[in-house]
ZALO-786448 format. One record per residue (C-alpha): residue number from 1; residue in three letters; x, z, y. Coordinates in Angstrom, 3 decimals, padded with zeros to 6 digits. Example, Ala and Ser with C-alpha at 12.3 -4.5 7.8 and 13.67 -1.06 7.14 Angstrom:
REM ZALO-786448
<1,"ALA",<012.300,007.800,-004.500>>
<2,"SER",<013.670,007.140,-001.060>>
END
This chain:
REM ZALO-786448
<1,"UNK",<118.251,145.285,134.700>>
<2,"UNK",<114.560,145.391,133.844>>
<3,"UNK",<112.591,148.319,135.187>>
<4,"UNK",<109.209,149.578,134.100>>
<5,"UNK",<106.821,149.216,137.027>>
<6,"UNK",<104.417,152.018,137.798>>
<7,"UNK",<100.806,151.122,138.513>>
<8,"UNK",<098.447,154.038,139.192>>
<9,"UNK",<095.944,154.756,136.454>>
<10,"UNK",<092.239,155.070,137.131>>
<11,"UNK",<092.604,158.818,136.736>>
<12,"UNK",<095.250,158.926,139.438>>
<13,"UNK",<093.085,156.904,141.786>>
<14,"UNK",<090.068,159.133,141.166>>
<15,"UNK",<092.239,162.201,141.629>>
<16,"UNK",<093.481,160.839,144.918>>
<17,"UNK",<090.118,159.812,146.282>>
<18,"UNK",<087.464,162.084,144.811>>
<19,"UNK",<088.741,165.451,143.732>>
<20,"UNK",<090.227,166.787,146.954>>
<21,"UNK",<088.444,168.505,149.786>>
<22,"UNK",<089.747,170.445,152.775>>
<23,"UNK",<088.667,173.677,151.111>>
<24,"UNK",<090.884,173.123,148.079>>
<25,"UNK",<094.564,173.962,147.930>>
<26,"UNK",<096.832,170.933,147.875>>
<27,"UNK",<100.095,170.959,145.946>>
<28,"UNK",<102.906,168.416,145.884>>
<29,"UNK",<101.758,166.597,142.753>>
<30,"UNK",<098.216,166.239,144.073>>
<31,"UNK",<099.591,164.930,147.348>>
<32,"UNK",<101.664,162.366,145.429>>
<33,"UNK",<098.657,161.203,143.384>>
<34,"UNK",<096.622,160.857,146.554>>
<35,"UNK",<099.419,158.810,148.114>>
<36,"UNK",<099.500,156.509,145.080>>
<37,"UNK",<095.861,155.715,145.725>>
<38,"UNK",<095.828,155.663,149.531>>
<39,"UNK",<099.258,154.920,151.001>>
<40,"UNK",<099.232,151.527,152.719>>
<41,"UNK",<102.964,150.934,152.283>>
<42,"UNK",<102.788,151.431,148.526>>
<43,"UNK",<099.634,149.303,148.352>>
<44,"UNK",<101.660,146.551,150.011>>
<45,"UNK",<104.384,146.983,147.374>>
<46,"UNK",<101.783,146.680,144.592>>
<47,"UNK",<100.398,143.500,146.107>>
<48,"UNK",<103.914,142.064,146.436>>
<49,"UNK",<104.515,142.895,142.775>>
<50,"UNK",<101.299,141.142,141.716>>
<51,"UNK",<102.363,138.092,143.734>>
<52,"UNK",<105.850,138.173,142.188>>
<53,"UNK",<104.403,138.038,138.676>>
<54,"UNK",<102.995,134.589,139.461>>
<55,"UNK",<106.476,133.110,139.783>>
<56,"UNK",<106.729,132.793,135.994>>
<57,"UNK",<103.566,130.747,135.302>>
<58,"UNK",<104.304,128.592,138.348>>
<59,"UNK",<107.752,127.735,137.045>>
<60,"UNK",<106.486,127.275,133.492>>
<61,"UNK",<104.096,124.647,134.812>>
<62,"UNK",<107.096,122.412,135.499>>
<63,"UNK",<107.828,122.273,131.767>>
<64,"UNK",<104.265,121.566,130.631>>
<65,"UNK",<102.313,118.295,130.661>>
<66,"UNK",<100.599,117.175,133.831>>
<67,"UNK",<097.350,115.201,133.505>>
<68,"UNK",<095.773,113.317,136.381>>
<69,"UNK",<092.790,111.033,136.821>>
<70,"UNK",<092.659,108.408,139.556>>
<71,"UNK",<089.886,105.997,140.403>>
<72,"UNK",<089.238,103.164,142.837>>
<73,"UNK",<086.030,101.347,143.761>>
<74,"UNK",<085.970,098.594,146.405>>
<75,"UNK",<083.760,095.687,147.474>>
<76,"UNK",<085.829,092.525,147.756>>
<77,"UNK",<085.702,088.748,148.150>>
<78,"UNK",<088.196,085.962,147.493>>
<79,"UNK",<088.800,082.472,148.916>>
<80,"UNK",<089.216,081.229,145.369>>
<81,"UNK",<085.479,081.606,144.913>>
<82,"UNK",<083.929,080.910,148.335>>
<83,"UNK",<080.887,083.034,149.043>>
<84,"UNK",<081.398,085.193,145.992>>
<85,"UNK",<081.507,088.963,146.447>>
<86,"UNK",<082.281,091.423,143.690>>
<87,"UNK",<083.108,095.033,142.992>>
<88,"UNK",<086.685,095.840,142.014>>
<89,"UNK",<086.669,099.097,140.005>>
<90,"UNK",<089.479,100.837,138.117>>
<91,"UNK",<090.122,104.260,136.569>>
<92,"UNK",<093.400,105.574,135.213>>
<93,"UNK",<094.057,108.690,133.159>>
<94,"UNK",<097.742,109.592,133.087>>
<95,"UNK",<099.736,112.203,131.177>>
<96,"UNK",<103.332,113.030,132.126>>
<97,"UNK",<105.370,115.325,129.861>>
<98,"UNK",<108.817,116.192,131.244>>
<99,"UNK",<111.492,115.704,128.602>>
<100,"UNK",<114.577,116.390,130.689>>
<101,"UNK",<114.326,117.881,134.157>>
<102,"UNK",<117.241,120.225,134.747>>
<103,"UNK",<115.810,121.629,137.967>>
<104,"UNK",<112.516,122.589,136.305>>
<105,"UNK",<114.265,124.334,133.431>>
<106,"UNK",<116.553,126.262,135.772>>
<107,"UNK",<113.570,127.190,137.947>>
<108,"UNK",<111.844,128.549,134.837>>
<109,"UNK",<114.848,130.689,133.936>>
<110,"UNK",<115.120,131.768,137.559>>
<111,"UNK",<111.457,132.831,137.617>>
<112,"UNK",<112.175,135.432,134.913>>
<113,"UNK",<114.755,136.964,137.240>>
<114,"UNK",<112.289,136.850,140.122>>
<115,"UNK",<109.699,138.748,138.064>>
<116,"UNK",<112.341,141.365,137.202>>
<117,"UNK",<113.191,141.618,140.899>>
<118,"UNK",<109.512,142.204,141.696>>
<119,"UNK",<109.397,144.987,139.127>>
<120,"UNK",<112.512,146.590,140.651>>
<121,"UNK",<110.983,146.337,144.120>>
<122,"UNK",<107.809,148.069,142.936>>
<123,"UNK",<109.867,150.807,141.315>>
<124,"UNK",<111.809,151.163,144.557>>
<125,"UNK",<108.525,151.466,146.444>>
<126,"UNK",<107.390,154.199,144.077>>
<127,"UNK",<110.614,156.165,144.541>>
<128,"UNK",<110.378,155.743,148.298>>
<129,"UNK",<106.813,157.051,148.131>>
<130,"UNK",<107.975,160.189,146.305>>
<131,"UNK",<110.604,160.805,148.973>>
<132,"UNK",<108.196,160.171,151.838>>
<133,"UNK",<105.531,162.460,150.391>>
<134,"UNK",<108.040,165.225,149.646>>
<135,"UNK",<109.625,164.914,153.106>>
<136,"UNK",<106.249,165.075,154.868>>
<137,"UNK",<105.078,167.922,152.596>>
<138,"UNK",<108.112,170.124,153.207>>
<139,"UNK",<108.188,169.236,156.907>>
<140,"UNK",<104.647,170.578,157.098>>
<141,"UNK",<105.607,173.741,155.206>>
<142,"UNK",<108.562,174.214,157.578>>
<143,"UNK",<106.263,173.799,160.587>>
<144,"UNK",<103.889,176.403,159.133>>
<145,"UNK",<106.833,178.742,158.560>>
<146,"UNK",<108.046,178.275,162.133>>
<147,"UNK",<104.620,179.194,163.484>>
<148,"UNK",<104.360,182.205,161.158>>
<149,"UNK",<107.856,183.451,162.043>>
<150,"UNK",<107.125,183.101,165.746>>
<151,"UNK",<103.872,185.003,165.276>>
<152,"UNK",<105.702,187.833,163.538>>
<153,"UNK",<108.356,187.773,166.229>>
<154,"UNK",<105.737,187.971,168.975>>
<155,"UNK",<104.133,190.927,167.231>>
<156,"UNK",<107.467,192.721,166.957>>
<157,"UNK",<108.346,191.964,170.597>>
<158,"UNK",<104.896,193.181,171.656>>
<159,"UNK",<105.561,196.503,169.961>>
<160,"UNK",<108.939,196.712,171.652>>
<161,"UNK",<107.325,195.844,174.996>>
<162,"UNK",<104.789,198.655,174.611>>
<163,"UNK",<107.563,201.069,173.647>>
<164,"UNK",<109.572,200.061,176.732>>
<165,"UNK",<106.541,200.605,178.964>>
<166,"UNK",<105.863,204.051,177.489>>
<167,"UNK",<109.484,205.072,177.859>>
<168,"UNK",<109.504,203.851,181.445>>
<169,"UNK",<106.365,205.829,182.214>>
<170,"UNK",<107.860,209.026,180.849>>
<171,"UNK",<111.186,208.302,182.550>>
<172,"UNK",<113.423,207.807,179.513>>
<173,"UNK",<114.005,204.069,180.200>>
<174,"UNK",<114.376,201.771,183.197>>
<175,"UNK",<112.048,199.003,184.287>>
<176,"UNK",<114.758,196.574,183.112>>
<177,"UNK",<113.813,197.247,179.504>>
<178,"UNK",<110.236,196.256,180.244>>
<179,"UNK",<111.309,193.066,182.030>>
<180,"UNK",<113.592,192.093,179.157>>
<181,"UNK",<110.880,192.612,176.575>>
<182,"UNK",<108.318,190.761,178.703>>
<183,"UNK",<110.712,187.823,179.126>>
<184,"UNK",<111.269,187.640,175.366>>
<185,"UNK",<107.540,187.811,174.742>>
<186,"UNK",<106.809,185.008,177.215>>
<187,"UNK",<109.531,182.869,175.617>>
<188,"UNK",<108.078,183.492,172.164>>
<189,"UNK",<104.642,182.531,173.492>>
<190,"UNK",<106.004,179.228,174.841>>
<191,"UNK",<107.757,178.554,171.534>>
<192,"UNK",<104.526,179.284,169.667>>
<193,"UNK",<102.671,176.688,171.735>>
<194,"UNK",<105.332,174.105,170.901>>
<195,"UNK",<105.314,175.141,167.236>>
<196,"UNK",<101.538,174.689,167.082>>
<197,"UNK",<101.906,171.176,168.534>>
<198,"UNK",<104.657,170.380,166.005>>
<199,"UNK",<102.419,171.634,163.199>>
<200,"UNK",<099.624,169.258,164.238>>
<201,"UNK",<102.093,166.357,164.221>>
<202,"UNK",<103.319,167.292,160.726>>
<203,"UNK",<099.755,167.536,159.434>>
<204,"UNK",<099.022,164.087,160.789>>
<205,"UNK",<102.213,162.667,159.267>>
<206,"UNK",<101.299,163.895,155.773>>
<207,"UNK",<097.678,162.782,156.083>>
<208,"UNK",<098.847,159.307,157.094>>
<209,"UNK",<100.577,158.970,153.718>>
<210,"UNK",<098.111,160.684,151.383>>
<211,"UNK",<094.904,159.619,153.107>>
<212,"UNK",<093.148,162.971,152.644>>
<213,"UNK",<093.071,166.230,154.663>>
<214,"UNK",<096.295,168.202,154.350>>
<215,"UNK",<095.233,171.835,154.248>>
<216,"UNK",<096.072,174.981,152.281>>
<217,"UNK",<099.345,173.662,150.918>>
<218,"UNK",<100.945,175.326,147.926>>
<219,"UNK",<104.065,177.077,149.220>>
<220,"UNK",<107.569,177.786,147.968>>
<221,"UNK",<107.883,181.524,147.222>>
<222,"UNK",<111.022,183.157,148.663>>
<223,"UNK",<111.959,184.518,145.240>>
<224,"UNK",<112.099,181.105,143.518>>
<225,"UNK",<115.610,179.999,142.551>>
<226,"UNK",<116.547,176.520,143.760>>
<227,"UNK",<117.827,174.422,140.829>>
<228,"UNK",<121.173,172.681,141.108>>
<229,"UNK",<122.053,169.138,139.974>>
<230,"UNK",<122.613,168.538,136.275>>
<231,"UNK",<125.282,167.531,135.494>>
<232,"UNK",<127.084,169.333,138.279>>
<233,"UNK",<129.765,166.626,138.624>>
<234,"UNK",<129.726,164.340,141.665>>
<235,"UNK",<131.475,161.409,139.962>>
<236,"UNK",<128.917,161.342,137.163>>
<237,"UNK",<126.178,160.829,139.729>>
<238,"UNK",<128.291,158.246,141.551>>
<239,"UNK",<128.709,156.276,138.319>>
<240,"UNK",<124.977,156.406,137.683>>
<241,"UNK",<124.294,155.137,141.184>>
<242,"UNK",<126.769,152.289,140.725>>
<243,"UNK",<125.024,151.173,137.543>>
<244,"UNK",<121.362,152.180,137.913>>
<245,"UNK",<120.490,152.398,141.598>>
<246,"UNK",<117.406,150.256,142.233>>
<247,"UNK",<118.889,148.610,145.305>>
<248,"UNK",<121.890,147.663,143.173>>
<249,"UNK",<119.541,146.291,140.503>>
<250,"UNK",<117.763,144.158,143.093>>
<251,"UNK",<121.048,142.924,144.546>>
<252,"UNK",<122.302,142.075,141.054>>
<253,"UNK",<119.156,140.084,140.339>>
<254,"UNK",<119.466,138.361,143.706>>
<255,"UNK",<123.003,137.316,142.747>>
<256,"UNK",<121.783,135.847,139.454>>
<257,"UNK",<118.951,134.060,141.257>>
<258,"UNK",<121.459,132.568,143.686>>
<259,"UNK",<123.580,131.350,140.753>>
<260,"UNK",<120.519,129.531,139.396>>
<261,"UNK",<120.045,127.929,142.804>>
<262,"UNK",<123.415,126.227,142.323>>
<263,"UNK",<122.219,124.641,139.083>>
<264,"UNK",<118.958,123.579,140.728>>
<265,"UNK",<120.910,121.935,143.543>>
<266,"UNK",<123.215,120.180,141.039>>
<267,"UNK",<120.195,118.706,139.270>>
<268,"UNK",<119.974,116.213,142.126>>
<269,"UNK",<122.879,114.396,140.434>>
<270,"UNK",<121.227,114.314,137.011>>
<271,"UNK",<118.724,111.810,135.605>>
<272,"UNK",<115.150,112.775,134.814>>
<273,"UNK",<113.366,111.752,131.617>>
<274,"UNK",<109.576,111.885,131.227>>
<275,"UNK",<107.111,110.804,128.590>>
<276,"UNK",<104.364,108.853,130.375>>
<277,"UNK",<101.071,107.804,128.800>>
<278,"UNK",<098.270,105.934,130.597>>
<279,"UNK",<094.743,104.892,129.755>>
<280,"UNK",<093.001,102.607,132.239>>
<281,"UNK",<089.643,100.903,132.600>>
<282,"UNK",<089.202,098.020,135.032>>
<283,"UNK",<086.632,095.448,136.064>>
<284,"UNK",<086.538,092.942,138.904>>
<285,"UNK",<088.727,089.944,139.632>>
<286,"UNK",<090.954,089.041,136.702>>
<287,"UNK",<092.959,085.912,137.270>>
<288,"UNK",<090.511,083.238,138.440>>
<289,"UNK",<087.437,084.960,137.058>>
<290,"UNK",<085.222,087.841,138.055>>
<291,"UNK",<084.725,090.167,135.101>>
<292,"UNK",<081.713,092.449,135.218>>
<293,"UNK",<082.509,094.373,132.046>>
<294,"UNK",<085.220,097.056,131.826>>
<295,"UNK",<088.313,096.339,129.834>>
<296,"UNK",<090.741,099.032,128.694>>
<297,"UNK",<094.525,099.148,128.889>>
<298,"UNK",<096.757,101.691,127.186>>
<299,"UNK",<100.446,102.362,127.557>>
<300,"UNK",<102.935,104.974,126.460>>
<301,"UNK",<106.659,105.182,126.946>>
<302,"UNK",<109.637,107.016,128.298>>
<303,"UNK",<110.418,106.863,131.993>>
<304,"UNK",<113.993,107.450,133.136>>
<305,"UNK",<115.087,107.867,136.750>>
<306,"UNK",<118.785,107.944,137.637>>
<307,"UNK",<119.812,109.066,141.146>>
<308,"UNK",<122.595,106.895,142.553>>
<309,"UNK",<123.033,107.811,146.207>>
<310,"UNK",<121.140,110.286,148.395>>
<311,"UNK",<123.162,110.146,151.592>>
<312,"UNK",<125.357,113.095,150.490>>
<313,"UNK",<122.292,115.362,150.724>>
<314,"UNK",<122.628,116.621,147.144>>
<315,"UNK",<126.305,117.452,147.600>>
<316,"UNK",<125.473,119.347,150.776>>
<317,"UNK",<122.756,121.348,149.007>>
<318,"UNK",<125.206,122.248,146.242>>
<319,"UNK",<127.764,123.446,148.797>>
<320,"UNK",<125.080,125.505,150.528>>
<321,"UNK",<123.987,127.097,147.255>>
<322,"UNK",<127.597,127.942,146.342>>
<323,"UNK",<128.133,129.630,149.711>>
<324,"UNK",<124.871,131.601,149.378>>
<325,"UNK",<125.858,132.663,145.868>>
<326,"UNK",<129.146,133.983,147.195>>
<327,"UNK",<127.228,135.833,149.897>>
<328,"UNK",<124.949,137.419,147.286>>
<329,"UNK",<127.972,138.641,145.309>>
<330,"UNK",<129.404,140.234,148.445>>
<331,"UNK",<126.008,141.801,149.185>>
<332,"UNK",<125.940,143.196,145.648>>
<333,"UNK",<129.327,144.840,146.093>>
<334,"UNK",<128.290,146.276,149.458>>
<335,"UNK",<125.087,147.626,147.915>>
<336,"UNK",<127.036,149.242,145.066>>
<337,"UNK",<129.351,150.965,147.516>>
<338,"UNK",<126.432,152.154,149.638>>
<339,"UNK",<124.660,153.509,146.538>>
<340,"UNK",<127.766,155.409,145.458>>
<341,"UNK",<128.160,156.850,148.949>>
<342,"UNK",<124.481,157.855,149.042>>
<343,"UNK",<124.830,159.625,145.696>>
<344,"UNK",<127.902,161.509,146.857>>
<345,"UNK",<126.245,162.507,150.128>>
<346,"UNK",<123.118,163.689,148.310>>
<347,"UNK",<125.216,165.627,145.773>>
<348,"UNK",<127.106,167.327,148.569>>
<349,"UNK",<123.777,167.981,150.274>>
<350,"UNK",<122.530,169.847,147.206>>
<351,"UNK",<125.843,171.641,146.655>>
<352,"UNK",<126.195,172.695,150.297>>
<353,"UNK",<122.484,173.505,150.509>>
<354,"UNK",<122.686,175.938,147.608>>
<355,"UNK",<125.704,177.626,149.192>>
<356,"UNK",<123.915,177.800,152.535>>
<357,"UNK",<120.821,179.321,150.909>>
<358,"UNK",<122.948,182.032,149.301>>
<359,"UNK",<124.719,182.730,152.599>>
<360,"UNK",<121.454,182.907,154.531>>
<361,"UNK",<119.901,185.196,151.938>>
<362,"UNK",<122.822,187.578,152.476>>
<363,"UNK",<122.461,187.153,156.240>>
<364,"UNK",<118.750,187.926,155.967>>
<365,"UNK",<119.478,191.259,154.289>>
<366,"UNK",<122.161,192.049,156.860>>
<367,"UNK",<119.900,191.054,159.764>>
<368,"UNK",<117.103,193.265,158.466>>
<369,"UNK",<119.511,196.179,158.149>>
<370,"UNK",<120.876,195.520,161.642>>
<371,"UNK",<117.361,195.481,163.077>>
<372,"UNK",<116.466,198.801,161.456>>
<373,"UNK",<119.719,200.325,162.675>>
<374,"UNK",<119.146,199.127,166.232>>
<375,"UNK",<115.591,200.438,166.220>>
<376,"UNK",<116.836,203.832,165.090>>
<377,"UNK",<119.638,203.734,167.653>>
<378,"UNK",<117.167,202.862,170.404>>
<379,"UNK",<114.964,205.779,169.447>>
<380,"UNK",<117.869,208.233,169.626>>
<381,"UNK",<119.312,206.657,172.754>>
<382,"UNK",<122.516,205.062,171.453>>
<383,"UNK",<121.104,201.502,171.658>>
<384,"UNK",<119.304,199.791,174.512>>
<385,"UNK",<116.217,197.631,174.435>>
<386,"UNK",<118.109,194.322,174.564>>
<387,"UNK",<119.963,195.282,171.390>>
<388,"UNK",<116.688,195.619,169.503>>
<389,"UNK",<115.370,192.349,170.935>>
<390,"UNK",<118.555,190.514,169.952>>
<391,"UNK",<118.383,191.957,166.446>>
<392,"UNK",<114.762,190.818,166.120>>
<393,"UNK",<115.705,187.341,167.343>>
<394,"UNK",<118.552,187.188,164.846>>
<395,"UNK",<116.321,188.203,161.930>>
<396,"UNK",<113.594,185.659,162.614>>
<397,"UNK",<116.116,182.891,163.276>>
<398,"UNK",<117.685,183.677,159.915>>
<399,"UNK",<114.274,183.636,158.203>>
<400,"UNK",<113.524,180.236,159.709>>
<401,"UNK",<116.921,178.782,158.818>>
<402,"UNK",<116.666,180.084,155.259>>
<403,"UNK",<113.264,178.481,154.730>>
<404,"UNK",<114.506,175.155,156.096>>
<405,"UNK",<117.663,175.321,153.972>>
<406,"UNK",<115.574,175.745,150.823>>
<407,"UNK",<113.396,172.748,151.663>>
<408,"UNK",<116.396,170.607,152.607>>
<409,"UNK",<118.142,171.464,149.346>>
<410,"UNK",<115.131,170.431,147.289>>
<411,"UNK",<114.857,167.169,149.219>>
<412,"UNK",<118.570,166.492,148.695>>
<413,"UNK",<117.983,166.905,144.958>>
<414,"UNK",<115.277,164.229,145.076>>
<415,"UNK",<117.504,161.916,147.111>>
<416,"UNK",<120.284,162.391,144.584>>
<417,"UNK",<118.048,161.246,141.742>>
<418,"UNK",<116.769,158.346,143.844>>
<419,"UNK",<120.359,157.270,144.527>>
<420,"UNK",<120.989,157.337,140.777>>
<421,"UNK",<117.813,155.324,140.156>>
<422,"UNK",<116.194,157.972,137.959>>
<423,"UNK",<113.678,159.598,140.320>>
<424,"UNK",<110.297,159.762,138.574>>
<425,"UNK",<106.960,161.532,138.644>>
<426,"UNK",<108.446,164.044,136.216>>
<427,"UNK",<110.682,165.234,139.047>>
<428,"UNK",<107.599,165.694,141.234>>
<429,"UNK",<106.018,167.752,138.462>>
<430,"UNK",<109.164,169.857,138.083>>
<431,"UNK",<109.288,170.533,141.803>>
<432,"UNK",<105.584,171.265,141.876>>
<433,"UNK",<106.039,174.014,139.280>>
<434,"UNK",<108.144,175.931,141.830>>
<435,"UNK",<105.235,176.078,144.269>>
<436,"UNK",<102.521,178.721,144.422>>
END
């Protein structure tokens, strides 16, 4: 499988580094573009991809001619000519063109697979970046919602506390109502402090990825309908994951690379054939005479080397490569099964999330009605203060759970597409259109 690697354009880099300021609203797509430019993990993936591309020219070099120049200059003397000293000088220019080297050819074919693996790894890094940005973005929105819900709850409890105090002063309620309301208010205050701390952590987590201030996020309106998976068939997504998941693609390429390693190891049994051409210039002692002028020698021919015995090392390397190839095939099957399971889990996450959102929306309406009824009952004396406080707690817990369920469902949709190997920036754009 060959994937199309994504490298950020200049526009994306400028968008991520220049066009944002704390005063501007930040939406999901802008956060993703900023992460493309600033995230250290994705920068590492890009560098690894650039390094992986060099495997091809390195392997191709083994099929191309190699030219070398060697020289030697030395002062010497000989007993044949007592007292005579001379300079022995030689230069050799050599060209070697491989004609048959099985290991070099297999390494060249293997390098194409290694480049494809680098492309798949970069694509995997890009999909992981989308998931990390979306997770951090919606975690921050959830933390903001928690703080807002607790603030509204504190305000409502404060009103109930004042009502309990007034009723106690005029004698229509006991001091117990005041204590209960005060206890709920103090608990909400403690929860607000913790929620504020959690919000700061979530802000930091998003900023770590995108590299710019995370402020004034675009939010998900309560009225927006959460889209379901298309097609709405779990097995269709499982089949896609089995065939197109990027981890599966990398494992498949690793298996093919391991198969090439077997051929490279077997090449230790095969002869090598090279075309060798030399041009040399020499001066110095030639026979019985000292020659001060250079003379030139030229040669060209075919050089054949036949391995006969290597101490069983080649056979051992072949056995090792066969075992590693078998391991890679088992890893590929395990990766396929894991991808299918991930797709099914993500599909069920979306399916169950949509059902949970619908249930919580109904619960929200019911909780609001229950709160109004308890408030009315408290005013006419058929409900006590704790009933109103419990109804308020139930409403705000439902609001919080509904908001989280909506975020979790959207994230499950992204994970489903990642499991199928089709998560792209277009999905970020589609999700971003839901935000306001």
